[in-house]
N, C-alpha and C positions, 0 to 999 in steps of 0.2 A: 436550585440556583447556586448553592455553595460550591458545587463541583466545577462551576465555570468562573469562579471569582479570580483564580490565578490567570486564566486565559484572558479575561477582560482586562486585568491589570497589565499584563504583558502587552496586550493589544494597544492600550493607551500609550505605553512607553514606546513601542515600535512605530506606531503612527506618528508620535512626536519626532522620532528620529528620521522617519521618512519625510516629514514636513520640513525639518531642518535641512536635510540633504537636498531637497528640491529647491528650497529658498537660497541656499548657498550657491547653487549652480545657475538658477534661472529666475531668481527673485520671487515675487508673490505668485506669478503665474506658474512658476516651477513648483512652488509649495502646494498649490491646489491640485496641479496635475499629479504630483507624487502621492498625495493623500488618496486621490481617486484610484490611481493604478494599484496602489498597495491594497486598498480595500477590495478591488476586483480580483486581484491575485489570491487574496485570502479566501474569498468566496469560491473561486475556481478550485483551490486546493481542497476545501471541505467537500465540494460536490464530487470531486474525483476520488476522494478517500473515505467517504462515509462507510462504504462496504469494508474498507480496511479496519475502521473502528469496530464494526460488528464482529469481524473475525478475531481481532485483538481481544475483544471482550469474551468471546467464546473460549479462548485459551486462558485468559487471566482469571476467570471465575473459578478455576480449579487450583489456583496458586494460593500460597499463604501470604500474609500481609507484607512480609519482608520483601519477597520477590515482586509483588505488585508495585510497591513503592520504588524499588530499584528500577523497574521498567519505566515507571512514570516520572522518574527524576533523571537518572543517567540516560535512560532511553530517549528522553526528549532532547537532551543535549546532542546525542548521536544523530537524532532525526533532523534537528534544525541545523546544526553546524557541520555535522559529518556528511549527511546525505544531500542537503540542499545548498551547501557552500563548498566544502572541501572536495566531495566526490566529483562534481563537475570540473573543478580546477585540476584534479588528478587526471581526469580523462583528457583534457586539453593538453596537459603537460606531457602525457604519454604520446599524444598525437603529434606534438610539435617538437618534442625533445627539450623544451624549455623547463627551467626550474619553477617551483610553485610561486615564488615571489615574482618572477618575471611574468608568469601567467596572470597573477593578480593585477599587476600593473597593466597588462593588456586588457583585462576585463574592465578596468576603471578608465583607462585612456583611449582604448580602441575597442569598445564593446561590439561593434559590427564584426570585426575580425575574430573576437573571442566566440561570439555566437556561431560564426561560420564553422570554426573548428569543432565546436561542441555538437552542432547539428550534423556534421559529417560523420560522427560516430553514433548517430541515432540508431542505425540498423543493428549494430552489434549490441547496444544496450537494450534495444527492443527485443532482440532474440533471447538475451539473457533473462530479462524480466518476464517475457512471455512464457518461456520454458518453466520458470519457477512457479509462476501463477497458474499455469495450466496443470501442474502437478498438484498444487493446493486444491484446485477445483475437482480434478478427477479423483483424487484420493478421498475427498469428501463424498463425491457421488458414488464411489465404489465401496463405501463403508457399510458393510453388511449389518453392523451393530446398531445403525440408526433405527429408532423406534417409530419415528414419524416420517412419512414420505410425501413431500409436497406434490409431486406429480403422480401420486397413487401407485398403481401396480406397475407402471412403466419404470418408475424410479426404484421400486422394490426389486424388480427383475434385474435391472442394471447393477444394483448393489449386490445382488446375489452372485452374479457371474463375473463381475469386474474384480480385478486384482491389482496390486501395486505394480506387478510386472506389466500388465496391460496398460496401466496409466503411463508408465515409462515408455513403452513402445509407441503409444499414440502421440506422446509429447515429442519423441524423437522424429516421428513422421512429420509433425508440424514444423519442427526445426528444419528438416530437409525441404519442406515446402517453401519456407521462408528463404532458404539458401537458393532454391531454384529461381526465385524472383530476382536475385541479385545478378549484376554483371560478373563475368569470370573473375576479375581481380578481387571482388568482395565476397565471393562464395565461401572461401576458407575461413576468414575472420568471423563471418556470421555463424558458420557451423560451429566453430570453436566456442563462441560466446553462448550459443544455445546449449551445447553439451556441458559447458561449465555451469550453467543454471541448473541443469539436471543433476550434476555431480554435487553441487552445493546442497540442493534439497535432500539428496540421499545421505550426504554426510551429516547434516543436521539431524535427520531422522535416526541415523545410526548412533549419534552422540546421545540423543534422548533415550534410546533403548538401552545403551550402555549404562547410563546413570540410573535407570530404573532397576537394573540388575544390581548395581552397587548400593542401591538403596536398602537392600537386604542386610547389608553390614550396618549394625546399629550405630557405630562410630561415624560412618559416612552419612548415615541418615540424619544425624543431628546437624550436620553442616550443610547438607544440600537437600533442598526440597525436591521431590520427585520430578525429574525431567526439567527442572527450572532453568538450568544453564542452557540446555538444548533448546528449550522453549524461548528463552531470551534471544538466542541467536536466530531462531526461526522467525520471530516477530521483527527483528531488526532487518533481516534480509527481505522479508515481506514488505516492510516499509520502504526499503530501498527500491524494490521493484515498482512500487506505486509512485514514489517521490520523483524519480528521474523523469517519468512521463510528464509530471507536472512542471518540472524545470524546463523541458523542451517546449511544452505548450506556452510557458510564460514568455519565451522569447518572441512569440507571435504578437505579444502585447507591448513589450518594451525590451530594449537592449541593456537597460541599466541594471547591472548585476546586484547592486546594493538594494535597489527597490525590489528586485525579484526575491532576494534572500529575506527581506523584511516581510513581504507579502506572504510568501510561502511559509515562513516561520509562524505567522499569525494563524494561518490555516492549520499547520501542524499542531499548534497548541490546542486549538478547538477540537481537532480529531482526538487528541489525548483526553481532553475533557469529556467528550462524548463516550470514549471508551470507559472512563471511570463511572460516568452516569449509568451506562448500560450494565456495568458489573454490579454496582451497589444498589441499584433500583430493581434488580432482577428482571430487567426488560426482556431478556432472552427467554426467561421462563414464562413471562406473560404473553409475549408475541412469539409463538413457537416456530413459526416459519421464517422469522427474520433472518436467522442464521442461514437458512436455505437460500433466501433471496440474495444475501450478501455473497455467497459462494457462486451462485449463478452469474452475478454481476462480475465477479472475478474471472469466471470462465469467458464471458464476453470480452472483458478487458484483455485477457490473454490472446484471444483471437485477433482483436484490434491491433495489439502490439505486433503480432506476426505479420499482419497485412501492412502495417505502417512501415515495414522495412522498404517497401516499394511504393505504396499508395499513401496519399495524404488523407488522413481521417480527421475531420474537424474536432476540436476539443469539446465543442458543445454537444456533439453526438456521443462522444465517449462518456461525458458526464451524465447526459440524460438517459443513456441506455442503462447505466448502473442504477440511477435513481428510479427508473421505471421498475426494475426488478425489486428494489427495496419497497416501493409503494405497493406493488401487487402482493408482495409477501406479507406486508402489514395488513392489507385488506383480507387476505386469506387467513391470517392469524385471528383477526376479529371474528370472522365467520366461524372458524373452528371453535373459538371460545364460546360463542353463542350456542353452537350445537351441543357442546359439552354441558353448558348450564341448563339448556332445555332438557337434555337427557336426565341430568341429575334431579331437576325439578319434577320430571315425570316419575322417576323412581321414588321420590319423596312422597308423592301423592299416593 
């Protein structure tokens, strides 16, 4: 429970701010409505990002305490204010040519117009996020060093013959497929966004590898934990790929940008708390297929993002599809642990 104390405290404060904001604008009815919508958005964010927490934990468990705390403090500020407030403002600013202050006033005074400009850029953002997440999934799937294979010999064979080059090729084909779904005027922006997602993933991986080599220098090694800066950037871009999908989905519930930020911030805090819980409780070691389930959920989310450039995919389907993989992976993990215990008991006899 101690891992969730900060999230609970922040939730109380943010719910209070949401209630005040609603009361100031629409009285008691506005207060109740604001509290309800904020709570719904918080739950929506957690349901869409639980697999994000699992993947975060799989990376963080190899870090030292300094970099863990940096991600869970500075990282949460970037996640809440950067990705869920500033990033959408920057997108609308780029789309309209207005300054950030003007866009903020638009979001407050004319939320319908703000959400229209934001959703108009959904295809480009979805192509970027889909490309990055697809590479996260495929490179996990093609990891030949994995000792456990959730799908048995099929996954083992895929891991044996899959390479990072194949992952990039498949992702670029998916980007081209998304581009094909767009009208002529939108094809090039979607292609550029998808290729940018691929390039950023490759750049982060390159930076991580570079730091691993520099780690051999004992002076540098004292200052930089192995791959931690690259890993930090990797997790922040991963969070960005998840978070903007939640922002777009939130506008289906309300156009109030303040309520959206507060609700998604609550969800982001709980995702961070779940990450801490998974790391310090050794949950990934106990439920050995949980990481697999999270990555398969990310693969499905990537496909949904590519399809969403043209087709509307309900947020409930996105959330439930990821949750289904998580639950099945937990069930598989329990079965695996029981088989191991039964085998060890048999050897003991």
